[in-house]
N, C-alpha and C positions, 0 to 999 in steps of 0.2 A: 414430493411423497406423503402418501396421505396419512391415514391414521395411525398405523404400527410405525410408520417412519418416524413421525413428530414423537411418538410415544418413548421411542427408542434414544431419541436426542435429549426429550426431557431425563431420561433416566439417568443421563451421564451424570447430569448436576444436582437434581434431587427425586431417587425415584419412589414413585407415590406409591403406598398400601397397595392398589389394584394389580401392581406387578408381581406379586408374591413375596419373594424373599426380601427380608429386611436390609437397609443399607450397612453395609460391610467396612473395612478399615481400610480399602485400597488396596495398591501391588505388594505391599510392604510383605504380606505372607499369607498362607492358608488360614480359613477360619476352620472350625471343628463342629459346626453345624450349620446346615443347608439341606433346603429342600430339594429332592432329585423325585424324579417321576415314575417311580416305582411304588409299588404298592407296599413292598416291604424291601429292606435289605438284611444282611444276615445278621448285623448288628441289633436293628430291632428285633427281629425273630427270636433272639437269644434272651431280650428281656434284661433284668437287673443284674444277672451273671456277668452280662458283657464289661461292666467296671472292675470285678474283682480281679485282684491281685495275685500274681503266678502264674505257673503255668496251668493251662487248664486238666491236665494230667501228669503223672510224673515221669520222667526224663528214662529212656532206656540208657545202659551203661554204653551199650555197642549198637550199631546201625550198619545192615549192608550199602544202604543210600539214605542220606540226608538230603532233600529238598527243603531249601530256603525260600519263603514266598507263598503266601494262600491265596495269590489271584489265579485266575484263567489258568496260568500257562502252568503254574504249580500244582494244582488241583488235577489238572490233565494228565502230568507227568505221573506222580502218585497213583493215579486211577489205573495208567497203561502199565505200569512197574508191576503194581499187583496184579494186574490181569494178565502178565506175561509171566507169573510166577515168582516174582522176587518177594523174598521173604524180608522181613526188618526192614520195610521202606518206613523212613519218617518224612513228614512233614512239619516244619517250624513256621509258625506264622508271629510276627511280634506283638499283632494287636489280635483283631479277628480277619477269619478268611474275606476276603475281597476287599480289605480296608485300605487298600494305596489307592489305584486305579481302578482296577475291575468293577467295584460297586457304582461306578457313575458311569460306564460305558454306554455308548448307544446300543450294542449289541445287534447290529446288522449283520446277515451274513448274505454275500453275494456269491455264487457259484462260480462264475465266469472271471479269469484275469489272463491277463495276455504272458500265461506260462503253464506248459501242460503240467508241471509237478505241483504249482498253487493250485490247480483243478483238482488234482487228485487229495491235498492236503485238505483243502475245502471239504470235498466229498466227503471225507472220513469224518471231520468234525460235525457236517451234518447228520450222519449216521448215528453217531454217540447220543447227539443231543436230541435228534427227531424219534429216534427208535431204541437203541441198546441201552440205554441210563434205564427208561422207563421199564423195559422188558427184565431189567437184572433187580431193579429194585422196587418196581409200583409206583414211583413218586413220579409226576409229571415235572419235567425241567423250565416247563415257561416257554417252550419253542412255539411260534407260529408262524404257520406257513402261509403269509400275505403275497408272495411275489415280489419281484424286483422289476422294475421300470428304468433304463439306462437312458437320458434324451439327448437327442442328437440336433445342436441347431444350426449344424454348417455339415458340407459334404464329409470332409476328413473325419469329422467324428462318426458318423456314420458309417464309413468305411472302417474305421476301426472296430465298432461293434459288429460288420459281419465277419470281420475276422475271429472275434470272440466267437460268433455262432458258430462258425466253419470249425473250428478247434473243439467247441462242444460238442459236435457231433462224434466227434471221435471216443468221447467219453461219456456218451448218453446222457447230455445236458438237455434238457429240452429249453428250446426257446425260438422266439420268434421276432423278425423285424417288421414293425408295425406302421401303418402311414399313419400321418396326422390326424386321421377323421377314427379310425381305428383306436390309436390312443386316447383319444376323446372319450369315445365309447366306454373305454376301460377306465379312467381315471375322469369322470366329468367335471372336477374341478380346475382341472389344467387349462391354461393358455396354450393353445397347440397353434396360434398365427404363424409364429415364427420357426418351426420346427420343420427338419428335415424327415424326421421317421424318429423311431426308438426301437429299443433292443426289450423284449417282456421276457423275464423269465420266472416261468410261473412257480418254480420249487423253491425258489430263495424265500429267506423268511426274518425272522427275529428269534433273537434269546433273550432271557432273563438273567442277568448274571449271579443273584441270589440263588434262583431256583437251580441253575447249571451247576453252581460251585457247590452248594450244598447235599446235591446228588452225587458229585462226583466223590466228595467225600466220605459219604454212607457206603459207597459202592466200595472204594478202596478198604475204608475200615471192614467191611466186612470177608474181604479177602486178606485181613492182618494186619493192613498198614496201618500206620499210627498219625492222627493228627492234633498237632499238639499248639496251640495259640498262647497269646501272651506271652511268648518266650523269645526275646530278641537274641539274636545274634551278635556276639561279641569280636570272636576270633576264631579265624581259621588257623588250626596247627598243621605245620610242613614239615616233613622230614625229608631228608637225603640220604638215599640208599648209597648201596657200596660203588656204584657204578657214578655217584654223583648226580643222579636225577631227583629232581625235586618231585614230593608225591604228597598228597593229601594226606594226613594222621586223623585229625580230629576237628571238632566243630564245638567254640566256645560259647556256652549262653550266661544270663546275667542267672540262671538257676542250676548252672553245672553243666558239664562237658559229655559229648557223646563221642567214642573211638569211633571212627568210621574211615574206610579207603576211596571214598567216593562222595563228593558235593556236587549239587545242582543251584545254579544261582536264576533263580526264578521272581530275583527281588524287583523288578522292573526298573521305575526313574532311581532306585536306591541299589540297581546291579553295580556302579561302579565303585560305591562306596564296599560293598561284600566284595567285589574284587581286590579292592587294595588292601583289604585284610589278608589277601592269600597272595599279594604281590601279582596279580594278574591285572592287564591292561582291558578295560570293557570300553569302547567307543562310542558313547552314545551322550546325547544331551536331554535334558528334562525343558518341556515347551510346556505353555498353559495351551489347552485346545477345549474349546467351546460349543455349546448349543442351548438353544433355548427352546420352551416348552408353551405351545401356545395355550391360551383358555379354549374350552369345549368350541367345537365345531359341530354345526346340529345335523345330525343324520349321517355324520363323517364314514361308520362303520358299512353302512347299507348304501354308500352313494351310488355304487354301480348301478342298483336297480330303478331309484326313485329321479334319476336326470329328467329334468323336464321335457325334453326335445325327444326321449325314448316312450313310446306308448305302450310299446309291448316285450316281450323276450318268449320266444317259443323255442323249446327244444325237441330234437328228436334226436336218433340214434345218428346221423349223420351231419345234422347242419345244426347251425347257431345264428339265428336270423333276427338281427336288429332292424326293427320297423321305425322308422323315423318320422315325425311329424312332416318335417321340410322338406327330406331328402329322401326318395324312395329307390328300389326297395330294400337295398341292403346299402347300408354304409359303416358297419363294423367289423368285427371281429371275426376271420376264415373258420373254416369249420375245423380245423384243428387243434383250435382253442377252446373247444367245446368242454372236454374232458377236466380239463387243468383249471377251470373257471368254475366247474360244476364243484370240483373236490376241494377248491380252496374255500370255499364257501363263499365267495366274490367280496374277501375283503378288498379295500384298497392296498394297491402295492407300495412298497418304499419306494422313492424316486433318487437315482442320482445324476444332476443337473451338472456335469462336468464342466463344462463352458462357464456356467455360472458360480462354479465353484460353490455348488449346495447340495445336501443332501436331506430328504424329506422321509423321514421315518412317522409310522401310524403308531400313534400312542396310545390307544383307546379309544377315545372322543376326541382328540387331538392331535397335532401334527408337534412332532420335533424339527427343529431348522439348524442344521450345522454346516460347516464346511471349513477350507483350509486357505486361510489369505498368506497375502505376500509377506506380512510382517506380525509373525506370531511371536510372542513374547515369551523370551526364555526365563525359566526357574534358574536362577543364577545360583541361588544358594539353598540345595536341596536340604530339606529339614527331617530329620529322623522321628522326629515327634508328628509327624503328618498321620492321621486316620479319621477315616470317614468325614474328609475338611475337602473343602471348594476355598477357589479363590474369587473374590470380585469381578465379575463381567467387565471387560474394559470395553466400553459399547463403542469408543472410538476404531478400535481395532476391528469389532465384531460387525458393524453397522456395514460395512461393504457387502456383507452376504445379503443382505434384508432386499436391496433393490431387485437380484436376480430372485429371492426366493417369492417376492410380489409378483415380477413379472410371470414368472411359472405358475403359481397358483392364486390367483387375485384375492381371493377370498379371506389371503391373510391382511391385505391391507385395513380391514375392519375386525380385526382379530387381536384379541390383547395377549400379552404374554404373563404365562402363569409361573413359571420359576426360569430360571438362568442355572445352569451348570457348566463351570468351568474348573477343568481340574489339569493333574497334572499327564502328560505323556509322555514315553521316552521315544525317541527317535534317532536314526543312525545315519551314517553316511552316505550308504547306498539304497536307503529305505527300503531296505531289508532286514530280517530278522538277525540275533547272532547266537548262533546254537555250538553244539560240538564241543570237545574237549580243549579246554587252552593250551596254546603250545608252552606256554611259560610253567605250568604246573600239572601232572598227571593226575588224574582223578577229580580234575575240576571241571565242572560242566555247565554252560552255559545255556540259559533259556528264556532271553530278555531282549530288549529294544524292538518291539513288535510294531511300532509306528501306528499307535492306536485300532491294532488290527489282531490282538491277543485273543479274542473272543473267539472270533469265526476262524483264526487258523490254529487256534489251542487244541485242538483234537486231533488233527493231523500230524502237528508238531510236538505234543505231546508223545504221540505215539513212537515217531522215528528218536524222539531223544530217549525213550525207554529202549528202544532197538539199540541205539548209539553206545549204552551202557552196558548193555547187557551183553552183547556181542560185538561193539567195539567199532562198527560202523551202523548207518543207517539202513534200512532197507531200500530207500528211494535213493533218489540223486537230490543231495541237499548242500550242495557245493555253494550255491547261492546264499545260502545261510550259515554255512559255515565259518566260524571265526578266523577260522586260518585263512580264508580268502585275501584278509588284510595282510599287507606287508608289515612287520614289525617297527619299521621306521615311522609309520603311519598312526597306529593304534594308540599311541599317546600325543600325538601331535596337536595341540589344542586347535589351534588355526584352523587346520584341515577337517578334522571333527566337527567344527561348528559351522565353519562355510559349508561344507557338504549338507549336513543335517539339516542346517537352514533351506536350502536349494531343494533338498530331497521333500522338505515340508511343504515348500510355495509351491512346489510341481506336480504334487500328489493326484491331483486334476487334470493335467497336460494329457494330450494324444501321447500315447509312448508309439513313437517312430522307429522303425528298425535301424535309423542310423543317426542316432541321439548322442550329443558330449555333454559331460557336466561344464559348465561356465565357473564353479566355485573349487577351490582348492587346486586351481591349475600351478604349473611350473615349480612342483614341488622336489620332483627327480628328472633330470636330463641330464643327458648324455653329452660328449665332448664335441658331437657334430651338431649339435641343436640350433646354434646360429648360423653355423653355416648352410644348414637345409631352409631354415627360416628365410633366410635372404634369396634362397632358390625359389623360393612361394611354396614352402610346405604348409598344409594345413594341417596341424597336429591333431592326434586321437589322443587320450586320455586311459591309461589303465593301470591301476593300482600307484597311483603317483607318477609313472613315468610317461612322459612327452614323447610318443611313436610318431612317425611319418602316416597320415591318413591316405593324403594324395598333394597332387602340386598344381595349384593354381598358375595360370598364364597372366594373372591381373595385378600381381605385384605380392608384396608380403602381408601375411594375416597373423600378427602374434597375440596374442590370449593376453589379455589386460588384469588387472588386479579384479578381484570378484567386487560387484558392486551393490551387492545383495539386491538387486532388481528395483535400486532405488527407495529402500526401505532404510529405515534407520538412520533417516537424515544423509543417506549416500547420494550422490549425484549419478544417477542410471548414464551408463555410455551413450554417447551419440556416434551417427557413423560409425559403428565398430565394424571393423572389416570381417574378424573372425564372426562376430553375431550375426550379420549379415549371411555369409556363407553358411553358417550352421543352419539360418533360419530356410536356406532353399533345400535343406534334407527335410524340413517338414512335410513330407508327402508319402504316397503309398505308391505312386509312381516313380519313372525313372528320375532322378534330379536332373536341374540343367546342366550338370557336371558330368553328367554320364557320357558323354562323349569324350571328356577329357581323360578320365580313367578308361576308358577304352584305348586312348592313343598309349597310355603307358603299360595296357595289356598286350597291344599288337606289336609295341616296341620289344617286349621281351619276346615275345613268340618269333618275331623277325629278324632281329639285331640281338639287343643286350639293351638291359634294364639294371639298375644299381638299388640294392635294399638295403636302406640301413636299421639291422635287426639288434642295435646294441642292448635293447631292453631286456634281451632274453636273460633268464637266470642261468648261470655258469656257475655249477660247483664241482669239487673235485671229493673224491672219495679214495681213501687212502688208509692203509695201516695193516697190523699184525693179519687181521680177519676180512679185508676188501675183497676177496676174491669170493670166500663163503657168503658175504654179504650181496656182492653181486649177483651171484650164482641164486639166493633167495629171494632177492628184491625184482630182479629182471626177468621178464619172460621169454626173451631170446637167450641164445647163447652168446654172451659179451666176451667170455674169457677166451678172447682168440690172440693173435701175436699185436704185440706194440705195433701202431701204425694203422689197425681197424678201426673203424666206425660201422656200428651198429642200430638201427632203428628197431626200438623195441617199447614195450608197455610195462608199466606196474600194475599190479593188481590187487584184490583184497582178497580175503578168505573165501567169498563169494564166488568170486572170479570176474567179478566187475572191474573196469579201467578207473585206476586213480590216476594215472598221466601216460602219456607217449612223449618220448625223447629220445636222443640220439646219445650213444654209450661210448665213448673213445678210450681205445686200452692206449694206457702209458708207458714207456719206459721208464724204470726209476733209476734217480738220479740223486746224488749225493749234495748237489746244490741247487737250491731255489732259485727261481726266475719268476720273472713277472706271468709267465706264461705255463707255470707249473711249480708246486711247493716240492722239496726234496721230500725223498720217500724211500723206503728201501719195499721189496717184495713186488705187490701189485698195486697198481693205481688207474682209476678211472677219471675222464672229463665228462660231465654231464651239462649237456644243454637242454634247457626245457623253456616253455613259452613264460612270458616276462609276466604277463598278466596271473598266471598260476604258480608263482615262482615260490611264494612262502607255503602254497598248499603243498607243492613237491617235495618242500625242504622238511615239512612239519611231517610228512606220510614218512618220507626215507629214516628223519631222525626216532618217530616211534617204531618202526621196524628195527633199525637197530638197537634201540632200547631193550625190546621183549624178547628179542632173540640174542643178547647180551654180546653182539658181535663187537671186537676191540678194533675199531676204526676210527677214523677222524671225518667227519663232512665239512669241507670249508667253502665258504662262500666269496668269490671272487667276481658277482654280478657287478658290482662297481667300479672294479677294478680292469673290465675289460670292455672293449666296443666290438661290434659284430658287423661287418658288411657282407652284405650277398650279392655276389655277380651272377647272374642269371642269362641265358639267352645263346642261340649259336655263334654269335661272335664272342662269348664270353672266355672263351681258350685264346683267341686271337689276342684280345686286349689284357690280357693277365699274362700274356707271354712278356710284355713290354715291360710288366712292373714287378713281377716275381724274379727270383734268379734259381728257377728250378723248371725240369722239361715235365712239360703240360700233358704230353700224350698219353693215350689210353693205355701203351705197356706201360710207362713209367709211373704214372698217375692214376691207378682206376679208380673207378665209383666206389664209394663209401670207404676210402682210404683218407689219413689225414698225415701232415706232414709239417717240421717246423723249417719254415724258408724267411729269405727277406724278400721285404715289399718296400722298393723306395728307402734300402737302406735299413730297415726296420725290421727288426725280428718279429714274425706272426705267425699263427698256426693256421693252416689252411688246410681246408675238408673239400672232398669234391663230395658235395650234396646237393640235393635240390629241394624245394617244397614245394614248387611252380610246374614240375616236369620238364624241365628244361638241362642242357649241358650248363653245368655251371660250379662254383666254390662259395663257401663262406671263407671269408677272412678274420679270424680270432685276434683282434689286437689288442696291444696293452695301450690304457687310456691316454697316454702322453701322445700317442703314435697316431691318434685315430685320424686328425685333421691332415697331415702330411700324406697319409695312404691312400684315403678317401680322394684328397686333390690329385694324386698320381694317376688313380684309377680313372677318373674323369676325364684329365688331361689327354691319358691313351685313348680314351674310347670317344673323344671327339669324332674321329674320320672314321669311325665304325658303327655311329648310329647309337650311342648308348644314352640313355635318359634316366632321371630321377622315378622311381616310382615307391606307394606306399602300400601299406596293409589293405587298402581298399583293392588295390590290383592284387597282391597275393589273396584274398578271399576270392576273387574271381579265378584267376590263374591255377588255384590248387581244387576249387571244387570241380572245373572243368578236367582237370588232371584224375580228378577222384579222391584226392589225398583228405585224410581225416581229420577234422578241427577238435581235437578234444574241448568237452564240456558243451559240443554243439553236436556232432556225429557221435562221438566217443565219451560216455560218460561212466561215473561211478556204478550206476544199475545196467552197464552194457557189458558184455562179455566180448573179447577180440574174436572170439569165434562169430558171434550176430554180427559182429560190425565188418566181417570179411577181412579179419586180420590174424587169421589162422597162422600165418605164415612168421609171425613174430613170436609166436609158441614153440619153444623146445619141447614140443609133446612127443617125438620119435626119439627122442634123448630118456636116460633114466633120472636125469636130475631133477631132484624135487625143488620147486618153486613157490612161493605165496601164490594160492588160488588154483594150483595144477588139479588138486583133487575135484574141486567144482568144475573146471573145463571136462576133464576127464568122464563126470557123470553127465554133464549136458552134451556132450559128444556122442555119450552111449543112448541116451534119451531121444535124441533129437533136437533140432534148436526150437526154441518157442516162438520166435520171432527173427526177423533175418532185416539187415540194412539194404535196400535197394535205390539204386539212381534211377531218376526219371528225366527224361527232355519233354519239353512243350514245345510242339513246332511254331504256335503263335507267339508273337513277340509280347508279354506280356510280364510284369515284374511281380516277382514271387520274393519272400522272405522267410519264409519259416509259418508253422502253424496251421498250413493248407490241409484238409482233409483229403487223405488217400481211400479213392473208390475204387473196389476192385468186384466186377462182374455186379455192379450196382449195390454193394455193399460196402459201407466204411470199415478200412481194417488197420487204418493206422493215421500217422499225420507226420509232414514233413517238418525235419530237426531243422535243415538248412537248406537256403536256394539263393541263388544268383546267375546272373546273366551271364553267360559263355561266350566271349566276342570272336574267340577264334573259330567256332562251330555255331556262332549266330544262332543261340537258344538259350532259353532258361532251363538251368538246371537245377535239381532238386534232390535230396536225400532224404529217406523216411523208412523207419522201421515198420514192417508189416506183420501182420497176424493173422492165421486161418482161424475165421470165425466159428470153425467146428471144434477149436481148441487143440487140435492135433498139430504135429513139427509142422515148420514150414520149410517145405523142401526146394531145390532148384526147380524141379518141374511145377511145383505149386507158383513160383514166382513168373515161369516164364509162361503159363497157360494161362496168365488171365488178361483182362481187358481193363484197362487202368484209365482214371481218369483224376485230377488233382482241382480241389476246389475251393478259389478265391473268391471269398468275399460274397458266397451264397452261388456264385457261375462257377460251373465245372468245365475243365478244359482237357481234352483227351491228351492223353500222356503214353511215352512207350518207356518200359521198364527195360531195365541193362543189366547184365550180372557184371560186365566189365565197363571201365571207363570208357565213353565213346570218342575219347580224344586221345590219341598214341596207346592203344590196348596193348600194344606190344613191348612198350616202353624203351623204345629206338631213341628217342629223343635225349634221354636222360646217358645213353649211352654214347652221342654225339654221332649219330646216324640220322643224318638228313636227308 
């Protein structure tokens, strides 16, 4: 490698003065002084007063909300609280605003991510920073709209970007897939010889941390909020109420205490320490994250215009012609980019080359170069004295980014390094932020763990946090960020947090494939059938620590091995790793090689029978004096039916959004506890919920019980019980040989349950289906799972029974039209919009949580509606595809899969009326539809009922 590479190698031993920052003390700890590439920081802006001791203003004795931490999230949360009318909101910062991690952030904002919710959050941040704050305060935040380029050096990466482009159309985010020649015209410094193409987003940009946080603080203060600097928090006071619930009482500082019922932990890498003050577990780790800033690159800000191969740029109302000296007549940017380029002043865009793990930010007349490496440095001992400091840059770690950067922008090979920026950032086990109310402590909210994306997500997340605090839940679906997504067994499991956080960092720039699984933190929670199924070829998925069956390979066993850190930190990377190879086959946007294996599982279920191990499901008991009152209020359906009944229902929030869907089984009282039910008097209910969302369900129910002061118990038996589901036309015949009960329609109707014996073991049998077939679930004590499973398999041998996994469930359930929570059904979707009105007891007079919102929505008409689509052409779809109706984009697909029985792709998505009116059934039926996949549209048919068994005959045993 030429000049820059040699310079970096030399810098590892004796950094010369020309590289800017002076040599520091190594990895032992942070420095307190080091240059960064910003014209100012808040510390510098405040001058000599920055070193003053004591709080910047007197502490109030009380506050309605106390925000801890003055970085991006703290300032955004305070601003939005004040904007929503919260009086008495206070922000406490131990040093100066931005002094922790925000001050050295790269400040990039990319509008497109593979998540519809994140696209909305990013859009709000952009509005706040580029428009709202300046209109409110007259101050410029430092926002620069210079656009963004995503680089694709292989076909899969370009496909990923095309998926983002299609999603962006549903949200009005302008983007364009460019050819290598068009990319070169836009970014003359770039080497495009190895490109497949790029995605250009003209309205992306760059934020200034100091300017943004200063303006946020002033805007919040103008609305009555207080920002108090130089005020470290030393403790959180907690009280226990009359019902035994722990609640926030006060915040203790070095300069006094503030009585408050609400604390928001926005302390970044210090959030775990703040959490410990309150007895709250905050699962994140601190790592070094770095970038370098080059010396001046001549003419870079206007590089678009004077590139030597461009002789002339001619604008008119409809065309942008780029006349080239060696190519004619038009080698460049298509017409639709004209206005975008003109409005942005043709500054060079920021660049993300994910395959080289490099980002390039326009930094005045220079470039910032950074990335995400496979061996990031952990900050093992987080110092509470750190402020406006940086670490020494470890060139051995960082140099891996240089080859990719020079390949992409060759001028860097002869460009010096002006400064290095290596600071701490917090990373989480799933690369998603930690937000919401902590399950251990009421009134203690989290807004931390932003994985170096706190600036660009800050506006959207700050607004949602403010709504969360004010009304008990956010406006949008924030489940992926909600701290309650993590099972309580994992949130303080050091190995799991460390491994998963490392992997999330190392894979930050990996292609986001629809079917990917982590290799870190595996085998944390296994059920009794784990080894039995592994021996039968099970390829496992991981959900909240649980290993659950994904599909079954005929190639032998595929165990998940201990995490190898991808060969980093002296670990030997696994070779000939069967599980890793099978997972690698999933790295496609086409049908995977084992598509036909999953097809066999699905068709066996439809034609004979399949057994599904669903032991990882959450299994709770709700019992006690007020259990019936609690059930009436919690569940949208009428579950107060005779013992032996099972009801599919939803749980809602006060806005009518769906917090969960689950089955609730009424229990007969018993004075003697067993493995299948606790002892209780009065009313009791058995709840079965999806295992991936079990903690969320537990927390939601617990919160409602506390808020309503219901006198009842919620008991978690998830680890004590397994669950085996046998589904298909032959299921009755098979189970009749195993169970000591009459399984006829008359004796055992659909949606009922009984205690029966299976191979001599007492189990709870439920006649239910999540795949649309005749079938039963067996809820089995842990010790009996293996013998019961073996008895079922033995009985099923002559009837074509096969093992099947969740990949088959996904296909079978979407074919039947059954909803998946957090795909088709989320906290911002009502059951009316989702086609689940039958789960709501609106014809009764019984009040339930969310009823008023549903009644209002029903009266005014549905603003959107979930619609089923089928595509005749055999093309894979996975979600995020744009929905076109009569030539207009009216929504996007939430979930899609291939239906093997009907031999078509099925997709579900919510559609809106572009005019803003209610979405009626006539509106749905009258449209001409197409689904856009990676920029290509495919004709689609809309269905108001499932195209498979719309009359529900099969679940009734009618074949």
